N, C-alpha and C positions, 0 to 999 in steps of 0.2 A: 565553471570551467567549460560548460557546454559550448561547443563551436570553436573556441579558441585553439583547441588541439589541432585544428586543420592547418595551423601555421607550421606544424612539425612534419607534415606529409611531404616527402621528397621522392623523386623519381626512383623507382625500383624498391621502395620500402612498402611493407604492409601488403594487404590483399590486392590481387590483380584487378584492375577495373573490369567491370562486366559491361557488355554491350548494352544491356537494358538500363544501365545506370546513367547513360548519356542524357543530359538535359540542357536546354538552352538557358543561357544566363539571363536572369530577369532584370538585372541592374548593371550599370557600367562598373568597370574596375574601380573607378574613383569612388563611386557610391558604396561599393562593397568595402573598400578600405576605410571609409568613414564609419561604416557600421562596426568594423572590427575595433576601431579606436574608441568609439563611443559606448559600446554595449558589452564588450567581452573582456574578462580579466586576462592578465598575463598568464601564460602557461609556465609552471615552475620548471626549472632546468634540473638536470641530473645533479649539478653542483649544489642546488638548493636542498635537495633531498639528502644528499650525502652529508652536508654540513649539519643538518638537523640530527642525524643519527650517529655521526662520527663522534659526537661528544659523549656517547654512551659506550661502555665496554662491551665488546662482543665475544670475549673469551669465555670458555667453559660451556658453550652452547652446542658443541658438536657440529653437525651439518646444518643447523638452523641459523638463520640470519633475518631478524626483523627488517634490517636494512634492505635486503633483497625484495621483501614483500612491499615495503614502503616505496621503493623505486618502481616496482611493477605498477602499483595503483596510481601513483602520481605522475609517472613519466613514460615508462617503457610500453605500456599497453597501447598507447595511442599510436606509436610507431608500428607496432606489431599488427594492429587492427586496421591500419590505413585510414584513420579517421578523415572524413571529407569536410568536416566542419559544419556547424549549424548557424545559419544567419538569423538575426532577429529582424522579422519583417511583419509587424502587426498590421492587420487589415480591419479589425473590428473595433467599433466604438464601445466603450464600457459605460454602464449605468448601474449604480448601486440601488437595488430595489428595496432591500431590507437588511437589517443587521441585528445581531443579538443585543439585547438590552442589559444594562447593569441590573443584576438581580440579587446581589448581596453586598454587604460592606465588610471588608476584611480588617481585623484589628491586629492580630498576631497569631502565630502558630499556637493552636490550642486555646486561643482567646475567644471571647464572645462573638457571636455572629449576629449582625443586625441587618435591617432592611433599608433600602434607599428611601429618601435622600440620605447620603452618607455624612455623618458628623465629622468634624475636625478630628484628626488623629486616626481615621480609618481610611481604607482605600476602596474605591469602587471595584467590584469584581463581576466579571461575566463568566458564569459557570458553563453556559451552553456553548459547546465548542464546534460541533460539526453539523452541517446539513447532511445527515447520514443517509437519508433516502429522499428521492425527489422524483415527482412525476407531474405531467401536465394533463389536465382534464377539464373540459367545459370552461375555458377561458380563465382557469385558475392554476396556480402552481401549488401542489400539495407536498409538504415535506415534514420529516421528523428529525429530531435532534438527538444528540448524546452529549453529556456534560463531562468536562474535565478529563478528556480522553487520554491525554499524556500521562496523567497521574494513574488512571486505571490500567494503562498498558505497563507502566513501570512497576506497579504493584502486582498485577495479575500475571504478566508474562515473565518479568525479570526479577520478581521477588524483592523489590526495594521496600524498605520500611522506615528509613530515616527521613523525616520531613525535610522539605526543601523550600526556600523562598529566595527569589531574586526579582529584579524589576519586571520580568516578563511573566513569570508564573509562580504559583505556590501550590505545593502538594503537601497536605497535612497528614495524609494517611490515617493511622489510628489515633492521632492526637486531636483530630477535629471534634469540636463540640456538636457537630451535626448528628452524631450517633451512627452515621453511615459512612464515615471517612470522607472521601472526595466524591462519592456517588451522590448525584442529584437526579430526580426523575426527569425523563425527557419531555419535550413539548411536541404537541401535534399542532401544525401550523397550516394556514391557507393564505396564499397571496393572490388576490383577484387582479388579474392583469388589466381589465377594463377600467377599474376604479383606483388601482394602486393601493388598496386597503389590505393590510396584513392583520389577520385575526387569529387568535388562539382558539383551538378546538377543545382545550382542556375542560373549559367550563361547561361544555355540553354533555360531559360524560356522567352517566348515573353512577351510583356508589360502587357497584361491582366492577364497572369498567375503570373507574378511578383507582381502585385498588390494584387492578392489573397495570395501569400506567405507572403507578408508584413503585411497582416491582418489576419494571422493564429496564434493562440496562440502557437501551437506546433504541430508537426506531431506525433500523438499519436499511429498510427497503420500503418502497412505495410502488404500488401497481394500480392500474385503473382499466376498467372494461365495462361496457354496457351500463353506465350510470352509477357504478360503484367504485370507490377508491379504498384500497387497503393500505394501511400503515402497519408495519410489523417489525418485531425485533426480539432478541433473546430475553428471557426472564432471568432475574437474579435468584429466583426460587427453583424453578424447573420448567423446561419446555420453552416454547415461543408464544408470544402474545400478539394477536391480530386485532386491529380496530378497523371498522368499516363505516364509511360515510356516503351519503348521497352526493354525487359529484356536481349536481346542478344547484342544490340548495345548501349544501353543507350540513345537512341534518345527520345526526348520529343514527346509525342503523344497528350496530351490535359490536360486541367484543368477545373474544374467546381465547382460551389457552389451549395449546396443543402439546401435551406432555411427550408425545412420541418423537418430537423433533426438538433440537436444541440450538439451531441457528437457521437464519434465512437472510439472504444477501441481496437478491435482485429478482425482478419480474420482467417478463418480455411478452409483448403482444405479437402473435404470429397468426396471420390469416383469420382474424376475427376471434381468436381464442387467447386466453390469458394463462401463462405458465409461470411457475416460480421454482426455485431450487432450495432444498433444505438439507440439513444434516440430521441423521438419526441420533437419538439420545443414547441408545444402547447399541453397541457394535460388538458382537461376539462371534467367534469362529469365522465362517465364511459369509456371514450375513452382510448385506449391503451397508455401506457407510453413509450414502446419500441417496436422494430421490428427486425426481422432477415431478411436480404436481401440476395438474390442469384444473382450473376453476370450472366446475360444472354447475355452479349455483346461479342465482339471479338476485336482483335488487329486492330485498325483503327485510322485514324485522324479525322474521322467523329464523332463528339460528340454524336450524336443520337445512333450510333452503339457502341462506346466505353463505354459510361456511361449508359448502359441499365441494370437496376437492377429491380428485382421483389421481392415484399414483400411475404415471404413464412412463416413468423411467427409473431405472435402478443403476447406481454407480458404486464403485468400491469405496469411494471417499466422499466427503462433504461437497455438495455442489455449491459453486461460488457464483459465476457469471454465465449468462446465457445469450445466444443470438441465433437468428435464422440465417442460414447460409446454404446456397446451392440445393435448396429443397429439403434441408434437414435442420434440426436444432443441434448446435454445438454448445458444450458447456466446459468451463474450466473447473477444476476441483482443488481442494485444500488437503494437505496431508492429514490422515486420520489414523488413530491408534485404537487398539482394542480397549474396550471399557474396563477400567480398573488397573490397566497396565501403565507403566511409566513410558514417556516418549522415548523411543529408541530407534535408530536407523534399521535395526534388525527386525522390527515389528511394524514399520511404517507402511501405510498404503499411500503411495507417492502421488503427488500432484500430477495431473495430466489433463488431456483434452478428450472428451467423450463425444460421440455423435449418435443421433437418434436414427431409427429406421426412416425411410423416406416418408415425407409428409403427404398423405393422401388428401383428397378434397375435404374430408371431415376432420383432419388433424390427427393427433395421437390419442390413443385410448389405452385402457388397462392391458390389452393384448400386446402392446408395444413395450411394456415395462422391462422385459428381459431381453429385448432386441437391441439395446444400446451397446456400443463397442468402444473400448479405449483405443484411440487412434494415435495418441502421442503421450509420452511419459517424460517427465523432467530428466530422467536418467538417459534419455536419448541425446541430451545436451550436456548435463552436468556430470563431470567425472568423479566428484567427491561424494561419497554416500551420505555423510552427515549433512553436508550442505544441501543435497537433494531432498533429504527428509525434512528440512526446515524451510523449504521454498513453497510458497503458496501460489495458486493460480490467480492471475490478475484479470483485468478487463479483457473482453473479446469483442471483435467487430467484424462485419462483412463489408469490404470496401473494394470497389473497382474489380470485382470478380475474384478477390482473394480473401482468405481468412487471416486475421491479425489477432495475436494475443500476447500478453506480457506476464511477468512474474512479480511476486511480492516477497519482501524480505524484512521482517521486523528487526530493526537494529539491535544487535547484541543477543538476539534469541539463539542463533546458532552457537555463539560463544558460550552461552550458559549451558546449552545442551552438551557441548563438547566437554565442558568442565564436569558436568554431571556424569558423562560417560567415562571420564577419567576416574572420578571418585568410585564408580561401580566396577572398574576394571575392564571396560570395553575398549578404551583407548589408553595409551600411555603417552602423556604429554611431558613427562619428566625428562627432558633432554639431557640435563647434566647429571642425572642419576643420583641426586642428593636426597631423594625421598620426599621432596615437597616442590611446589611450583612457585618460582620466584616471578618477579615482575617482567623479566624479559620473556619467560615462557608464556606468561599471560598475554603480553603484548603480541607475541608471535601468533598465539591462538586467535586473538581478536582480528588481526590482519588476515590470517589465513582463512577464517570462517566468514569474513565479510563478503557480501555480494550486493551489487547494485542491480536495479531492474534490467532485465533483458526483454527484447521485443522480437517476436517471430512472425513470419509471413509464409503462407503456404498456398500452393495450387493443389487441388484434388486431394486434400488431406484424408487419408484412410483408403484411398483408391490405389490401384496398381501404379499409376503414373504420378503419384504424389511427389512434390518437391517441397522440402522444408528448408527455409533460410532463416538464420538469425540475422536480423537487419541491424540491431544494436545489441552487442554482446561481446563476449571474449573468445578469442581463438584458444587461449591458454588460461587456466585458472589454478589458483592455489589448491593443493591437495594434501591430505594427511599421508605421511610416510611413516610406516612402522619402524623402518630402519633409523630414520632421523629422530623419531619420537616427537613429531610435531608437524607443522604445516610448511611446505616448501613450494617454490615456484621455479620452473625451468621451462624452456621452450622446446619441449620434446613430446613424444607420444603419450607418456604417462600423464602429463598435465593438459593435453589438448582436449577440447570439447569433443563430444562423440557424434556430432553430425557428419553426414557423408561429405558435405561441403562445410568445413569448419570456419571459413573466413567470414567474419561479419560483413554484411553487404555495405553498410554505410558508416559504421563506427562502433565505439566502445559502449559497454553497458552503462546504464544511467543516462543514455544519450550524451555521453561525455562528462557527466556530473557524478562523482563518487557518491554523493548524498541523495541522489534520486533512488529511493528504495522501492517504490511501488509504481507499477502501471495501474493507476487507481481508476481511471475512467477512459473509455474510448467511445466516441460518438461521431457518426456521419452527419454532417450538416452542410447544406448548400453545396453538395458535391465535393466536400473536403472531409478528411478524417482528422478529428481532434483527439489528442492524447494528453491527459492530465496526470501529474505525478504527485507523490509525496516526497518533499525535499526537506531533510532534517538538518540542513546546514546551520540554520539559526539556533537550533537546539544545541548543536555541537559548539558553535561560537560562544553562546552564553555559558555553556559548561566550561569552556576554556577560560573565559574571563573570570569565572568563579574560582578556578584553580589558581590562576596567576594573581588574582586579587586577594588571595589568602583565604578564600571561602572554602567550603567543603563540598565534595560531590559524593554521591553514593558509590559504592564499589561497582566496577564494570561487570562483575559477576554477582549473582544473588548472595547476600551476606552469609547464608547458611552454607552454601557450596564453597564460597571463598574461604570461609573459616576452616572448612574440612580439608582443603588442599594446600592452603598457604595462608599467609596473614592478610587481614583486610588492608593493612597498610601497603602491602605489595600490590593488591588489587587496585588501590587508589593510585599508586604511582603508575601502574600500567595504563590506567584510564587517562591520567594526566598526559603521558607520553603519546598515547594514541591520538588524543585531541591535538597535542602540540604538533605532531608530525603532519597531521592532515590540515592544520591551519594554513599551510602554504598552498593548499588546494581548495580553500573555501571559495565557492562560486558566489554569484549574486544570490542573496537570500530570498526566500519565498518560493512557492510552488511554481513549477514550469508548466506551461500549456503550449504544446507543439501542434503543428498542422502538416498533414500530408496532402498534397494537391493531386497526386495520382499514384498508382502503385509503383511506378518507375522513378519517382522522385523522393529524395531523402527529405527528412523533416526540416521545417523552418520553425522558428520560435515565434509564437504569438505573444508570449510574455515569459520572462525569466525571473520576475520579481513579484510573484503572488498577485498578479492582475491589479497592480497599483497599491497593494498593501503587503509588505514583505513579512508581516506576521501571519499571513495566510500560508501555511506550510503545505497545504494540500488542495488540489482540485479534486474534490471528493466525488461530486456528482455532476453529470452533464445531461441536459435534455434539449432536444432539437424541436423548435417550433417553426412555423411557416416563415417567419421573418426574423427570428432571433435564436441565438444559442443561450440557454440558461445554465448558470454555474452555481453550484453550492460548494462553499469552501470548507476546509478544515482549519481551525484556528483555535488552539487550546491555550493561548497566551492570556490567561484569565485576569492578570493584573495589569497588563499593558493597555494603554488607552485605545489602541487599535485592535485589541483582542476580541475574540468571539466570532462565531460564524458570520458569513456574508452570503447574500443572495444577489447575484449579478446578472444583468442582461447584456449580451454582446451581439452587436449587429453592425452591418455595413452602413456607413454614413449615407 
């Protein structure tokens, strides 16, 4: 849907044009018209949406109407937000450098697992799904992977336990003969740009380090400085695991587990120093939930020297992404909850943007740890408390004198939290008052808690003259109403976002695509800013086909929660109707990569189709080199011939 919504913008509708938005047309009207016809899907009409929902009874729901929410997400918001449209205008030539290999042969759910070459009657399977962390050092790209991520998210975040198999992916969960469900150890990889050789670093690990690798969920981050490359990720046992290599030779230097932290997402080089962000394993009382670490070590095989880190920043919540901007380090955070407590909007430490003290010549040190300040909170934008509590901080970048950042929304996570809140008495979602939640109430909850990624831009964030604009987002958002006992949408003050200037500068959340859930990567390259997304439209389409084809889908809510508030059959029907309604809005499948050419220009699309492979549902990592932009994709379609991670090089011809 990205871009096509511009067809609906008419004089006098939506946000008033801003003087700074004016830009010269890059192509003729005829060329633009050709782009619309060739690359962008038709926008659904109000009649399309109404027809889909009018076949369902709306009686007995009080003030709630899933029809209103469906119309909002698929039609009305584009008019309200004054979408300006997104043109597809690729500039970069693509080259596939490397791809995940077939590493298993799948026979059946719960069946024997064999190794390739695959015998007749078995299917080639690529478990390794994401280039989860990526960095460039000494003419090489260093990256770490994570396996079967879609299955891990469905089980870990959403509580799914019923095995699934379709032509795109299989999730065996507890039925797998692996003994570890869908978990497979990650790979440590090096791609040498000068020779084109991809090599695994797994074999260089001594026994102790190999044990750590086999107990690492995935290698979520990679950083490099002064001849050392770190690959790091969360442990399945406890803490985070770090692996270090000599960036010139590839030699293994050391590995270590840090029990005091339980997540690590990104590294950043700032003025000759290497920083990273972590989450604390234990968060009690008013103790910090996250920290920024500075590497104080050196290239060495002595662990005390190699893994010497100093805490130079403390935040209330888990640190996610980092960037230097205007003489400071800015970080986004993820919602954090007190250790041992259940996730609740009442106890959340909300996503935000934090900034460091000013960077002196020597950079940050331990004396700066308590000098960080939260300069933006998701509640400065989001009017619904539960939606705010389940929003993560996305990628962040400094571009053309402004700070950019986005949000992340795990599909159906907020729905699951809302149902849990209903079960515990924090919310009342029983609109018809019959003592249980039926499929219409579940459908209303799913549509009301949904969010697509929003993108923000700011001058002077944290200063007296700060200006924060949502450049892709919503002027109005669904919000829980205690009176209606569910989620509602209306174009009034109760549902309006909380920014001083509530009008999105260029368009709707998801950059016009309902299924763009993450601002997963932001990187400045060759004087342009690139934004990569997670687009789950293919997951939705395959799920819809499974339903219409007579197959089964897991409940939209975790089975335990669904059973406690309504029947699993009702949850399945709500899931079916959710996907059916949104089928009219399915965009081109595959991750989107957008480009901003300066701070006063809206985005153009470099690709809306997964950079040539629509099973790439995420542009997970971006690294800028002198002559090329390097992309690591997210692709968990483990049974599809095009599935598995890809490492791509993009450069101008």
